[in-house]
C-alpha positions as CSV (number, residue, x, y, z in Angstrom):
1,X,50.1,60.7,31.2
2,X,50.2,60.0,27.4
3,X,51.4,63.5,26.7
4,X,54.0,63.4,29.4
5,X,55.3,60.0,28.2
6,X,55.3,61.1,24.6
7,X,57.5,64.1,25.4
8,X,60.0,61.8,27.3
9,X,59.9,59.3,24.5
10,X,60.6,61.9,21.8
11,X,63.5,63.2,23.9
12,X,65.2,59.8,24.7
13,X,64.8,58.6,21.1
14,X,65.8,62.0,19.7
15,X,69.0,63.1,17.9
16,X,71.2,62.8,21.0
17,X,70.4,59.1,21.3
18,X,70.9,58.4,17.7
19,X,74.3,60.2,17.8
20,X,75.2,58.2,20.9
21,X,74.3,54.9,19.3
22,X,75.9,55.6,15.9
23,X,78.9,57.4,17.5
24,X,79.6,54.5,19.8
25,X,79.4,52.0,16.9
26,X,81.8,54.2,14.8
27,X,84.3,54.5,17.7
28,X,84.2,50.7,18.3
29,X,84.6,50.0,14.6
30,X,87.7,52.1,14.4
31,X,89.0,51.0,17.8
32,X,88.7,47.3,16.8
33,X,90.5,48.1,13.5
34,X,87.5,47.1,11.5
35,X,87.4,43.7,13.0
36,X,83.8,43.0,12.0
37,X,84.6,43.6,8.3
38,X,87.9,41.6,8.4
39,X,86.4,38.6,10.2
40,X,82.9,38.4,8.7
41,X,83.7,35.1,7.0
42,X,85.1,33.8,10.2
43,X,81.9,34.6,12.0
44,X,79.9,32.6,9.4
45,X,82.3,29.6,9.9
46,X,81.9,29.8,13.7
47,X,78.1,30.1,13.4
48,X,78.0,26.9,11.3
49,X,80.3,25.0,13.6
50,X,78.3,26.2,16.6
51,X,75.3,24.1,15.8
52,X,76.6,21.8,18.6
53,X,77.8,23.0,22.0
54,X,81.6,23.0,22.3
55,X,81.7,23.5,26.1
56,X,80.0,22.6,29.3
57,X,80.0,26.3,30.2
58,X,76.6,27.4,29.0
59,X,73.1,26.1,28.4
60,X,72.4,26.4,24.7
61,X,74.5,25.9,21.5
62,X,76.3,28.9,20.0
63,X,74.1,28.7,16.9
64,X,70.9,28.5,18.9
65,X,72.1,31.6,20.9
66,X,72.3,33.4,17.6
67,X,68.9,32.2,16.5
68,X,67.4,33.3,19.8
69,X,68.9,36.8,19.4
70,X,67.8,36.9,15.7
71,X,64.3,35.9,16.9
72,X,64.3,39.0,19.0
73,X,65.7,41.2,16.2
74,X,63.6,40.0,13.2
75,X,60.1,41.2,14.0
76,X,57.7,43.9,13.2
77,X,60.5,46.3,12.5
78,X,61.5,44.4,9.4
79,X,58.0,44.8,7.9
80,X,56.4,47.8,9.5
81,X,59.6,49.7,10.5
82,X,61.1,49.6,7.0
83,X,57.9,50.8,5.4
84,X,57.7,53.7,8.0
85,X,61.3,54.7,7.3
86,X,60.8,54.9,3.5
87,X,57.4,56.6,3.9
88,X,58.8,59.3,6.1
89,X,62.4,59.6,4.9
90,X,62.3,58.4,1.3
91,X,64.4,55.7,-0.4
92,X,67.6,57.3,1.0
93,X,66.6,56.1,4.5
94,X,67.6,52.6,3.4
95,X,71.2,53.8,2.9
96,X,71.3,55.1,6.5
97,X,69.9,51.8,7.8
98,X,72.8,50.1,6.1
99,X,75.3,52.5,7.7
100,X,73.8,52.0,11.1
101,X,74.0,48.3,10.7
102,X,77.6,48.3,9.6
103,X,78.8,50.3,12.6
104,X,76.2,48.4,14.7
105,X,78.0,45.2,14.0
106,X,80.9,46.5,16.1
107,X,78.6,47.5,18.9
108,X,76.9,44.0,18.9
109,X,80.3,42.3,18.8
110,X,81.5,44.3,21.7
111,X,78.5,43.8,24.0
112,X,78.4,40.1,23.3
113,X,82.1,39.7,24.0
114,X,81.7,41.6,27.3
115,X,78.6,39.6,28.2
116,X,80.3,36.2,27.7
117,X,83.5,37.4,29.3
118,X,81.8,38.7,32.5
119,X,79.0,36.2,32.7
120,X,78.1,34.2,35.9
121,X,76.7,30.8,36.7
122,X,73.9,31.0,39.3
123,X,73.4,28.4,42.0
124,X,70.5,27.1,39.9
125,X,72.8,26.4,37.0
126,X,71.7,29.4,34.8
127,X,74.5,31.1,32.8
128,X,73.6,34.8,33.0
129,X,75.2,37.8,31.4
130,X,74.5,41.2,29.8
131,X,75.0,44.8,30.6
132,X,74.0,44.5,34.3
133,X,76.6,41.7,34.8
134,X,79.5,43.3,32.9
135,X,78.8,46.5,34.7
136,X,78.9,44.7,38.1
137,X,81.9,42.4,37.3
138,X,83.8,44.8,35.0
139,X,83.3,48.2,36.5
140,X,82.9,47.3,40.2
141,X,80.5,47.9,43.0
142,X,80.3,51.7,42.7
143,X,78.8,51.3,39.3
144,X,76.2,48.7,40.3
145,X,73.4,51.3,40.3
146,X,73.9,51.6,36.6
147,X,73.5,47.9,36.1
148,X,70.4,47.9,38.3
149,X,68.9,50.7,36.2
150,X,69.5,48.7,33.1
151,X,67.8,45.6,34.6
152,X,64.8,47.6,35.9
153,X,64.2,49.3,32.5
154,X,64.7,45.8,30.9
155,X,62.0,44.2,32.9
156,X,59.4,46.9,32.0
157,X,60.5,46.9,28.3
158,X,60.4,43.1,28.0
159,X,56.9,42.8,29.4
160,X,55.6,45.7,27.4
161,X,57.5,45.5,24.1
162,X,58.1,41.7,24.2
163,X,54.9,40.3,25.5
164,X,52.0,42.8,25.2
165,X,53.0,44.8,22.0
166,X,54.0,41.8,20.0
167,X,50.8,39.8,21.0
168,X,48.7,42.9,20.2
169,X,50.2,42.9,16.7
170,X,49.5,39.2,16.2
171,X,45.9,39.6,17.4
172,X,45.4,42.6,15.1
173,X,46.8,40.8,12.0
174,X,44.9,37.6,12.6
175,X,41.6,39.6,13.0
176,X,42.1,41.8,10.0
177,X,43.5,39.2,7.6
178,X,41.7,36.0,8.7
179,X,38.8,37.1,10.8
180,X,40.0,35.4,14.0
181,X,38.3,37.0,17.0
182,X,40.7,38.5,19.5
183,X,39.5,36.2,22.3
184,X,40.3,33.1,20.3
185,X,43.8,34.5,19.5
186,X,44.4,35.3,23.1
187,X,43.5,31.8,24.3
188,X,45.5,30.1,21.5
189,X,48.5,32.3,22.0
190,X,48.5,31.9,25.8
191,X,48.5,28.1,25.4
192,X,51.2,28.1,22.7
193,X,53.5,30.5,24.5
194,X,53.1,28.7,27.9
195,X,54.3,25.5,26.3
196,X,57.4,27.2,25.0
197,X,58.2,29.8,27.7
198,X,57.7,27.6,30.8
199,X,60.3,25.3,29.4
200,X,62.9,28.0,29.9
201,X,65.8,29.2,27.8
202,X,66.7,25.8,26.4
203,X,63.2,25.2,25.0
204,X,63.0,28.8,23.7
205,X,66.4,28.4,22.0
206,X,65.4,25.0,20.6
207,X,62.2,26.5,19.1
208,X,64.1,29.5,17.8
209,X,66.8,27.3,16.2
210,X,64.1,25.6,14.2
211,X,61.6,28.3,13.4
212,X,63.8,31.3,12.7
213,X,65.8,29.9,9.8
214,X,62.7,28.6,8.1
215,X,60.8,31.8,8.8
216,X,63.6,34.0,7.5
217,X,64.2,31.8,4.4
218,X,60.4,31.8,3.5
219,X,60.2,35.6,3.8
220,X,63.5,36.0,1.8
221,X,62.1,33.7,-1.0
222,X,58.9,35.7,-1.2
223,X,60.9,39.0,-1.4
224,X,63.4,37.6,-3.9
225,X,60.4,36.7,-6.1
226,X,59.4,40.3,-6.2
227,X,62.9,41.4,-6.9
228,X,63.4,38.8,-9.7
229,X,60.1,39.9,-11.4
230,X,61.5,43.5,-11.5
231,X,65.2,42.6,-12.0
232,X,65.7,45.1,-14.8
233,X,64.8,48.0,-12.4
234,X,67.2,46.9,-9.6
235,X,70.2,49.0,-10.8
236,X,68.1,52.1,-11.0
237,X,66.5,51.6,-7.6
238,X,70.0,51.0,-6.1
239,X,71.2,54.2,-7.6
240,X,68.1,56.0,-6.3
241,X,68.8,54.8,-2.8
242,X,72.4,56.1,-2.9
243,X,71.4,59.4,-4.6
244,X,68.5,60.2,-2.3
245,X,70.6,59.4,0.8
246,X,72.2,62.8,0.2
247,X,69.7,64.7,-1.8
248,X,66.1,63.4,-1.1
249,X,63.4,64.1,-3.6
250,X,61.0,66.8,-2.3
251,X,57.7,65.4,-3.7
252,X,57.5,61.6,-4.0
253,X,54.3,60.2,-2.5
254,X,54.6,59.6,1.2
255,X,58.1,61.1,1.2
256,X,56.8,64.5,0.2
257,X,59.0,67.1,1.9
258,X,61.7,64.6,2.8
259,X,65.0,66.2,3.8
260,X,68.5,64.7,4.2
261,X,68.1,65.0,8.0
262,X,64.8,63.2,8.0
263,X,66.2,60.4,5.8
264,X,69.2,60.0,8.2
265,X,67.0,60.1,11.3
266,X,64.4,57.7,10.0
267,X,67.0,55.3,8.6
268,X,69.0,55.3,11.7
269,X,66.0,55.1,14.1
270,X,64.3,52.3,12.2
271,X,67.6,50.4,11.7
272,X,68.4,50.5,15.4
273,X,64.8,49.6,16.3
274,X,65.1,46.5,14.1
275,X,68.6,45.2,14.9
276,X,68.8,46.4,18.5
277,X,72.6,47.0,18.3
278,X,73.5,49.0,21.5
279,X,70.3,48.3,23.3
280,X,71.8,45.4,25.3
281,X,69.2,42.8,24.6
282,X,70.9,40.2,22.4
283,X,74.0,39.7,24.7
284,X,71.7,38.2,27.3
285,X,70.9,35.3,24.9
286,X,74.5,34.9,23.8
287,X,75.7,34.8,27.5
288,X,73.9,31.4,27.8
289,X,75.9,29.9,24.9
290,X,78.0,26.8,25.5
291,X,81.4,28.1,24.6
292,X,84.7,28.7,26.2
293,X,85.6,31.6,23.9
294,X,84.0,35.0,24.3
295,X,85.7,36.1,21.1
296,X,84.2,33.2,19.1
297,X,80.7,33.9,20.4
298,X,81.1,37.6,19.7
299,X,82.0,36.9,16.0
300,X,78.8,34.9,15.8
301,X,76.8,37.6,17.6
302,X,77.8,40.3,15.2
303,X,76.1,38.4,12.4
304,X,72.6,39.1,13.7
305,X,72.9,42.8,13.0
306,X,74.0,42.0,9.4
307,X,71.3,39.4,8.8
308,X,68.5,41.5,10.3
309,X,69.2,44.8,8.6
310,X,71.5,44.3,5.6
311,X,69.6,41.2,4.5
312,X,66.0,41.1,5.8
313,X,65.3,44.9,6.0
314,X,66.8,45.4,2.5
315,X,64.6,42.7,1.0
316,X,61.5,44.5,2.4
317,X,62.8,47.9,1.2
318,X,63.5,46.7,-2.4
319,X,60.1,45.0,-2.6
320,X,58.5,48.4,-1.7
321,X,60.7,50.4,-4.0
322,X,60.5,48.1,-7.0
323,X,56.7,47.8,-6.9
324,X,56.3,51.5,-6.5
325,X,54.0,51.0,-3.5
326,X,56.0,53.5,-1.4
327,X,54.5,56.4,-3.5
328,X,50.8,55.4,-3.0
329,X,50.4,57.0,0.4
330,X,49.9,53.8,2.4
331,X,51.9,53.3,5.6
332,X,53.4,50.5,7.7
333,X,52.2,47.0,7.2
334,X,49.6,48.1,4.7
335,X,52.3,49.4,2.4
336,X,54.3,46.1,2.6
337,X,51.1,44.0,2.1
338,X,50.2,46.0,-1.0
339,X,53.7,45.5,-2.4
340,X,53.5,41.7,-2.2
341,X,49.9,41.7,-3.2
342,X,50.7,43.5,-6.4
343,X,53.0,40.6,-7.4
344,X,51.1,37.7,-5.8
345,X,47.4,38.7,-6.2
346,X,45.1,37.0,-3.7
347,X,47.9,35.6,-1.5
348,X,50.6,38.3,-1.1
349,X,48.9,40.2,1.7
350,X,48.0,36.9,3.5
351,X,51.6,35.7,3.3
352,X,52.7,39.1,4.8
353,X,50.2,38.6,7.6
354,X,51.5,35.1,8.4
355,X,55.1,36.3,8.3
356,X,54.3,39.3,10.6
357,X,52.6,36.9,13.1
358,X,55.5,34.5,13.1
359,X,58.0,37.4,13.4
360,X,56.1,38.8,16.4
361,X,55.7,35.5,18.1
362,X,59.4,34.6,18.0
363,X,60.2,38.1,19.1
364,X,57.9,37.6,22.1
365,X,59.7,34.3,22.9
366,X,63.1,35.8,22.9
367,X,62.2,38.8,25.0
368,X,61.1,36.5,27.7
369,X,64.7,35.3,28.0
370,X,65.9,38.9,28.3
371,X,63.3,39.9,31.0
372,X,64.0,36.7,32.9
373,X,67.7,37.5,33.0
374,X,67.0,41.0,34.3
375,X,64.7,39.5,37.0
376,X,67.4,37.0,38.0
377,X,69.9,39.9,38.5
378,X,67.6,41.3,41.2
379,X,66.1,38.3,42.8
380,X,68.2,35.2,41.9
381,X,67.0,31.9,40.4
382,X,63.8,32.1,42.4
383,X,62.5,34.8,40.1
384,X,62.5,32.5,37.0
385,X,59.1,30.8,37.3
386,X,57.2,33.8,38.6
387,X,58.5,36.0,35.8
388,X,57.6,33.4,33.2
389,X,54.1,33.2,34.6
390,X,53.7,37.0,34.6
391,X,55.0,37.1,31.1
392,X,52.6,34.4,29.8
393,X,49.7,36.3,31.4
394,X,50.8,39.6,29.8
395,X,50.5,38.0,26.3
396,X,46.7,37.6,26.2
397,X,46.3,40.9,28.0
398,X,48.2,42.5,25.2
399,X,45.7,41.2,22.6
400,X,42.6,42.2,24.5
401,X,43.5,45.8,25.5
402,X,44.6,49.0,23.9
403,X,48.3,49.6,24.4
404,X,49.0,53.3,23.7
405,X,50.3,53.9,27.2
406,X,52.0,50.5,27.5
407,X,53.7,51.0,24.1
408,X,55.0,54.4,25.1
409,X,56.3,53.3,28.5
410,X,58.0,50.2,27.0
411,X,59.5,52.0,24.1
412,X,60.9,54.7,26.5
413,X,62.4,52.0,28.7
414,X,63.9,50.4,25.6
415,X,65.8,53.6,25.0
416,X,66.7,54.0,28.6
417,X,68.2,50.5,28.5
418,X,70.7,51.7,25.9
419,X,72.2,54.4,28.0
420,X,73.7,52.2,30.8
421,X,74.7,49.6,28.2
422,X,76.6,52.1,26.0
423,X,78.2,53.9,28.9
424,X,79.5,50.6,30.2
425,X,80.8,49.5,26.8
426,X,82.7,52.8,26.4
427,X,84.1,52.6,29.9
428,X,85.2,49.0,29.3
429,X,86.5,49.6,25.8
430,X,90.2,49.5,26.9
431,X,89.5,46.0,28.3
432,X,87.6,45.1,25.1
433,X,90.4,46.2,22.8
434,X,93.0,44.3,24.9
435,X,91.0,41.1,24.8
436,X,90.6,41.3,21.0
437,X,94.3,42.0,20.6
438,X,95.3,39.0,22.8
439,X,92.9,36.7,20.9
440,X,94.1,37.8,17.5
441,X,97.7,37.3,18.6
442,X,96.9,33.7,19.7
443,X,95.1,33.1,16.4
444,X,98.0,34.3,14.3
445,X,100.4,32.2,16.4
446,X,98.3,29.1,15.8
447,X,98.1,29.8,12.1
448,X,101.9,30.2,12.0
449,X,102.4,26.8,13.6
450,X,100.1,25.2,11.0
């Protein structure tokens, strides 16, 4: 079973998928006339103004919707994924992570706009949206099988990737760094997650709105300390990233034998794994935002790709490159821990362990929202409580069991979620472009009146 799933996983996450994800983002960037670049500052203003709901249509504030999506994005990929990309692809992999994020902003903008535009309100008062709903309401009944496929893959991926894999990472970190027995971690995490998750999307968003900014700022401060202590090397490291994106060094520590194709593949793959642009997850959180304007929420939604990859992933990468730990042969979280430990002896690795645990916990919380929305698509509001209970139970199970099979199955379903999502975005792109043109025309008219 493992060999079979590994083969499927290697195929669905292979070059064809990366080309589809990157190509879709590039097509949307051009089709939207570089909207995400031109309106970046506008997105920041909308996010700040969105700390309070501006409509009765929705369940959570636009800002908390962004924080919920960021909680799902900022996770182990920002610590482990970046280290893996640099270990396998060399420093040039960071450049391709940037490129993936820049075009991914257009993908994220598009999927959020469609999710809010085609969202529904259930009889129970839930505002639900995402790929399965914009397929159903935008493409019509003959395409509903595609939406059902997305929702089915989403449920499996959310329970596996969101609950079990994240909790397993937390249990492993707490055991290795602080000596906390897995059983203790399982009980404590079950209690903590139950308090948050059983409160539904409003409580999850409220927790994310408080925890994510603090968590991200603390990690950023720690990373900036490393950068400041090596500030004289920053220009050289930046130049090395640009240079090795197109001509990787053949023999540098873990990157021995790196090629330009490996740098591109690792950078793109880890970037997409981290920011989830095109996978269709974050739009399910944004669809619950209290807003009357899909365009406004989409300009907020595109920020999470930028913040996740251009900011947080870059901070990790520069910490690794400036300290030279990327050449010492360590991999994953061990490489990142060693980088911070070299600057903050005695506490650096512990701080990384705490950050990794918090990142994984908030990711698990957000993915419960995604899985719940997929379950509602199939079974209606009555699926909410049973799904939350199953999800809560999966968390301690993830800590106490080996997850090779679960991880492969969930990771494969993650990729399979992207296919219906991207196909639907491409088919609905004429609608998308029209909506943006209409909104921009209204915005220019309002500015002319002022």
